[in-house]
C-alpha positions as CSV (number, residue, x, y, z in Angstrom):
1,M,38.0,-2.4,-6.1
2,K,35.6,-1.2,-3.4
3,P,34.1,2.3,-3.7
4,V,36.2,5.0,-2.2
5,E,34.6,8.1,-0.5
6,W,36.2,11.2,1.0
7,I,35.6,14.8,1.8
8,L,37.8,17.4,0.1
9,D,39.2,19.8,2.7
10,T,40.4,22.6,0.3
11,A,38.8,23.7,-3.0
12,S,40.6,22.5,-6.1
13,P,40.4,23.9,-9.7
14,R,40.6,20.4,-11.3
15,L,38.8,17.2,-10.5
16,D,41.5,15.0,-12.0
17,A,44.1,16.5,-9.7
18,V,42.0,15.7,-6.7
19,V,41.5,12.1,-7.7
20,R,45.1,11.6,-8.6
21,A,46.3,13.0,-5.2
22,R,43.9,10.7,-3.3
23,L,44.6,7.5,-5.2
24,D,48.1,8.0,-6.5
25,W,47.0,7.0,-10.0
26,S,48.5,7.8,-13.4
27,H,47.1,10.7,-15.4
28,K,45.5,8.3,-17.9
29,R,43.9,6.0,-15.4
30,T,42.5,9.0,-13.5
31,R,41.0,10.6,-16.6
32,D,39.6,7.4,-17.9
33,A,37.8,6.8,-14.6
34,I,36.3,10.3,-14.6
35,R,35.3,10.3,-18.3
36,T,33.5,7.0,-17.9
37,G,31.4,8.1,-15.0
38,K,33.1,6.5,-12.1
39,V,33.4,9.7,-10.0
40,T,30.6,11.7,-8.3
41,V,30.9,15.0,-6.6
42,N,28.2,15.7,-4.0
43,G,26.1,12.9,-5.4
44,A,26.2,14.0,-9.0
45,R,28.2,12.2,-11.6
46,E,31.0,14.4,-13.0
47,T,32.7,13.5,-16.3
48,D,34.7,16.7,-16.8
49,I,38.3,16.1,-15.8
50,G,38.8,19.9,-15.5
51,A,35.8,20.6,-13.3
52,A,36.4,22.7,-10.3
53,V,35.7,21.1,-6.9
54,P,34.5,23.2,-3.9
55,A,35.8,22.8,-0.4
56,R,33.9,20.3,1.7
57,A,32.7,18.4,-1.4
58,K,31.9,14.8,-0.9
59,L,33.6,12.6,-3.6
60,R,33.0,9.0,-4.4
61,L,34.8,6.7,-6.9
62,D,33.1,3.5,-7.9
63,M,34.7,1.5,-10.6
64,A,31.6,-0.6,-11.0
65,A,29.4,2.5,-11.9
66,P,27.9,2.4,-15.4
67,D,29.4,4.5,-18.2
68,P,27.0,7.4,-18.8
69,R,27.8,7.2,-22.5
70,R,25.4,4.2,-22.5
71,T,22.5,6.7,-22.2
72,E,22.8,7.4,-25.9
73,P,21.0,4.2,-27.0
74,M,18.1,5.2,-24.6
75,G,16.6,7.4,-27.3
76,V,17.9,10.9,-26.6
77,R,17.7,12.8,-29.9
78,L,19.8,15.8,-30.6
79,V,17.5,18.6,-32.0
80,F,19.8,21.6,-32.1
81,R,23.3,22.6,-30.9
82,D,25.4,25.7,-31.1
83,P,28.0,27.2,-28.8
84,S,25.4,28.6,-26.5
85,I,22.5,26.2,-26.3
86,L,21.6,22.5,-26.8
87,V,18.1,21.2,-27.4
88,I,17.3,17.5,-27.1
89,D,14.2,15.3,-27.3
90,K,14.0,13.3,-24.1
91,P,12.3,9.9,-24.1
92,A,10.0,8.8,-21.3
93,G,11.6,6.9,-18.4
94,L,14.7,9.0,-18.3
95,L,15.4,11.3,-15.4
96,S,16.2,15.0,-16.3
97,T,18.9,15.2,-13.6
98,P,20.2,13.0,-10.8
99,A,17.6,12.3,-8.0
100,P,18.2,11.4,-4.4
101,G,18.8,7.7,-4.1
102,R,19.2,7.4,-7.8
103,E,22.5,9.2,-8.4
104,E,23.8,6.4,-10.7
105,D,20.8,6.3,-13.0
106,P,21.1,7.6,-16.5
107,T,19.9,11.2,-17.0
108,A,19.0,13.6,-19.8
109,L,21.7,15.9,-18.4
110,A,24.4,13.2,-18.7
111,A,23.2,12.4,-22.2
112,A,23.3,16.1,-23.1
113,Q,26.9,16.4,-21.8
114,L,28.0,13.6,-24.1
115,L,26.6,15.5,-27.1
116,V,29.1,18.4,-26.8
117,K,32.8,18.7,-26.8
118,G,35.1,21.1,-25.0
119,P,34.6,23.1,-21.9
120,A,31.1,24.5,-22.7
121,R,29.1,21.8,-20.8
122,P,25.3,21.8,-20.8
123,K,23.6,23.4,-17.7
124,V,20.1,22.7,-16.6
125,V,17.5,25.4,-17.3
126,H,14.3,23.5,-16.7
127,R,13.2,19.9,-16.1
128,L,10.7,17.3,-17.2
129,D,9.2,14.5,-15.1
130,M,10.8,11.2,-15.7
131,E,7.7,9.8,-17.4
132,T,7.2,13.0,-19.5
133,S,8.8,12.9,-22.9
134,G,9.7,15.8,-25.2
135,L,11.9,18.8,-25.7
136,M,14.4,20.2,-23.2
137,V,16.8,23.1,-23.7
138,F,20.2,23.3,-21.9
139,A,22.6,26.3,-21.7
140,R,26.3,25.8,-22.4
141,N,27.7,28.7,-20.5
142,V,26.9,30.9,-17.5
143,P,25.6,34.0,-19.4
144,T,23.3,31.8,-21.4
145,T,22.1,30.0,-18.3
146,R,21.2,33.3,-16.7
147,A,19.6,34.6,-19.8
148,L,17.4,31.6,-20.4
149,R,16.3,31.4,-16.7
150,A,15.4,35.1,-16.9
151,M,13.4,34.4,-20.1
152,M,11.6,31.6,-18.4
153,D,10.7,33.8,-15.4
154,A,9.5,36.5,-17.8
155,H,7.3,34.0,-19.7
156,E,9.4,34.6,-22.9
157,V,9.8,30.9,-23.6
158,R,6.8,29.3,-25.2
159,R,6.3,25.8,-23.9
160,I,3.4,23.7,-25.3
161,Y,2.6,20.3,-24.0
162,R,0.2,17.8,-25.6
163,A,-1.8,15.5,-23.3
164,V,-4.5,12.9,-23.2
165,V,-6.9,13.0,-20.3
166,H,-9.8,11.0,-19.0
167,G,-13.2,12.6,-19.7
168,R,-13.8,16.0,-21.2
169,P,-13.4,19.4,-19.5
170,E,-16.7,21.3,-19.1
171,Q,-15.1,24.3,-20.8
172,P,-13.4,23.5,-24.1
173,E,-10.6,26.0,-23.2
174,G,-9.6,27.8,-20.1
175,M,-6.9,29.2,-17.7
176,I,-6.3,27.4,-14.4
177,S,-4.6,29.2,-11.6
178,S,-3.9,28.2,-8.0
179,M,-1.3,28.4,-5.2
180,L,0.5,25.1,-5.2
181,V,1.8,23.7,-1.9
182,R,4.0,20.7,-1.1
183,D,1.3,19.1,1.0
184,A,-2.3,19.7,0.1
185,G,-3.5,16.7,2.0
186,G,-2.3,13.1,2.2
187,G,1.3,14.2,1.8
188,R,0.8,15.1,-1.9
189,R,1.4,18.3,-3.7
190,G,-1.6,20.2,-4.8
191,S,-3.5,23.5,-4.8
192,R,-4.0,25.1,-1.4
193,P,-7.7,24.8,-0.6
194,G,-9.8,27.7,-1.9
195,T,-7.2,28.9,-4.5
196,F,-8.1,26.7,-7.6
197,K,-9.7,29.0,-10.2
198,L,-10.8,28.3,-13.7
199,R,-11.2,31.4,-15.9
200,P,-11.6,32.1,-19.6
201,L,-8.5,31.2,-21.7
202,R,-7.5,34.8,-22.6
203,T,-7.9,36.3,-19.1
204,P,-4.7,38.2,-18.1
205,D,-2.4,36.4,-15.7
206,P,-3.6,36.7,-12.1
207,G,-1.3,37.6,-9.3
208,P,-0.4,35.4,-6.3
209,M,-2.9,35.1,-3.5
210,P,-1.9,35.9,0.1
211,G,-0.8,32.9,2.1
212,S,1.4,29.9,1.5
213,G,2.2,28.3,-1.9
214,K,3.6,29.3,-5.3
215,L,1.4,30.7,-8.0
216,A,0.8,28.3,-10.9
217,I,-0.9,29.2,-14.2
218,T,-1.8,26.6,-16.8
219,R,-3.8,27.3,-20.1
220,Y,-5.5,24.5,-22.0
221,E,-7.5,23.9,-25.2
222,V,-9.4,20.7,-26.1
223,K,-8.3,19.6,-29.6
224,G,-10.5,16.6,-29.9
225,G,-11.8,13.5,-28.2
226,N,-14.3,10.7,-27.9
227,D,-16.7,9.6,-25.2
228,T,-14.0,8.7,-22.7
229,R,-10.9,10.7,-23.5
230,S,-9.8,14.1,-24.7
231,A,-6.7,15.4,-26.4
232,L,-5.5,18.7,-25.0
233,E,-2.9,21.3,-25.8
234,V,-1.5,22.8,-22.6
235,R,0.6,25.9,-22.2
236,L,2.6,26.7,-19.2
237,R,2.9,30.2,-17.8
238,T,4.8,29.0,-14.7
239,G,6.8,25.8,-14.3
240,R,6.0,24.3,-10.9
241,T,6.7,20.7,-10.0
242,H,3.9,18.4,-11.4
243,Q,1.9,21.5,-12.3
244,I,0.1,20.1,-15.3
245,R,-0.6,16.8,-13.6
246,I,-2.0,18.5,-10.6
247,H,-4.1,21.1,-12.4
248,L,-5.7,18.6,-14.8
249,A,-6.5,16.2,-12.0
250,E,-8.1,19.0,-10.0
251,L,-10.0,20.0,-13.1
252,G,-11.6,16.5,-13.0
253,C,-9.7,15.3,-16.1
254,P,-6.5,13.5,-14.9
255,L,-3.9,12.4,-17.4
256,V,-4.3,8.9,-18.8
257,G,-1.7,7.0,-16.9
258,E,-1.7,9.3,-13.9
259,H,-1.0,7.3,-10.7
260,V,-0.3,10.0,-8.0
261,Y,-2.9,12.7,-8.3
262,A,-5.7,10.3,-9.3
263,M,-6.7,6.7,-8.7
264,P,-4.6,4.5,-11.0
265,D,-6.6,3.8,-14.2
266,G,-5.0,0.5,-15.1
267,A,-3.8,1.9,-18.4
268,G,-0.5,0.0,-17.9
269,H,1.8,2.7,-19.3
270,R,3.3,6.0,-18.4
271,Q,1.4,9.3,-18.2
272,A,0.2,10.7,-21.5
273,L,2.1,14.0,-21.5
274,H,4.6,15.2,-24.1
275,A,6.6,18.5,-24.3
276,A,5.9,19.2,-27.9
277,V,6.9,22.8,-28.6
278,L,9.7,25.1,-27.5
279,A,10.0,28.5,-29.0
280,F,12.1,31.5,-27.9
281,K,14.6,34.1,-29.1
282,H,18.2,32.9,-29.0
283,P,19.6,34.5,-25.8
284,M,22.8,35.5,-27.5
285,T,21.9,36.3,-31.1
286,G,18.2,37.2,-30.9
287,E,17.3,34.7,-33.6
288,A,13.7,33.4,-33.3
289,L,13.9,29.6,-32.7
290,H,11.0,27.2,-32.9
291,F,11.3,23.4,-32.2
292,E,8.7,20.7,-32.3
293,S,8.6,17.1,-31.4
294,A,6.0,14.6,-32.8
295,W,3.6,12.8,-30.5
296,P,5.5,9.7,-29.3
297,E,4.7,6.2,-30.7
298,D,4.4,4.7,-27.2
299,L,1.3,6.8,-26.7
300,A,-0.3,6.3,-30.0
301,D,-2.8,3.8,-28.7
302,V,-4.2,6.1,-26.0
303,T,-4.9,9.0,-28.4
304,P,-8.6,9.5,-28.9
305,C,-8.1,11.4,-32.2
306,P,-4.9,10.7,-34.1
307,R,-5.2,13.9,-36.1
308,A,-5.6,16.1,-33.1
309,W,-2.1,17.4,-33.6
310,T,-0.2,18.1,-36.7
311,T,3.4,18.2,-35.7
312,T,6.6,18.8,-37.7
313,R,10.1,18.8,-36.3
314,S,11.6,22.1,-37.3
315,R,13.8,25.0,-36.3
């Protein structure tokens, strides 16, 4: 069967009703197609038969599309789950959410949706780059989504990354701030010229500078190293696209494996960046939550000091 595409004229409260009306299929055939990832709405795979569909939505049915349940063998690990939130450990090589031109690729969001039952489906709160491994939190309802996003904006979610970089920063610890722009030269993201600042680690957060760009703040500490590489612990105060990668490259110590913001190093593997710690108060209960993920095995050979980080997986 060839793929079928159409535009929905009028909003519908249920996706399965839309598909049945278009194709004149049985309830079972329709629901099986949706649940196995054959239907996309506005380019995003939708596996909830009861999902609402807005007017003017673009729908596509492709019976050859892969079943998103096959994302489970890709290494997504369930860390924590309750009626409000879901925490997973994402492997490198997996998109966080669908990307333009790669709508059919497996994603962490699709994997997260398979880890829950019922109507409380995971919603995206933040993202990791495809090559970055580590912890992600999803919200399972609208109030939790709003609460977690507000906590992120207020810097109430502690996010710690672990990284291996080329060289050694001149200062063993510091706070980097800049105004990030989409094109800082050569069509690449980066700091607007003249805005990159390195200050002492415990300096209060600076405010945004006049002009274009979004304020980005990154704190780092060197945890160990050798003559050629350093192990860093990095804390985000803002969550801009590629922020850590850009700031470390502009510091003169690009990530091992970096291939966009520095000359390729021939390392032959992905960037050495791992989202190791998530800590925050539960948005509904107020309980203090703390999650950790160990340094991944695929980066063990690039680590200059294996004992730079002592990590336990805990709540």
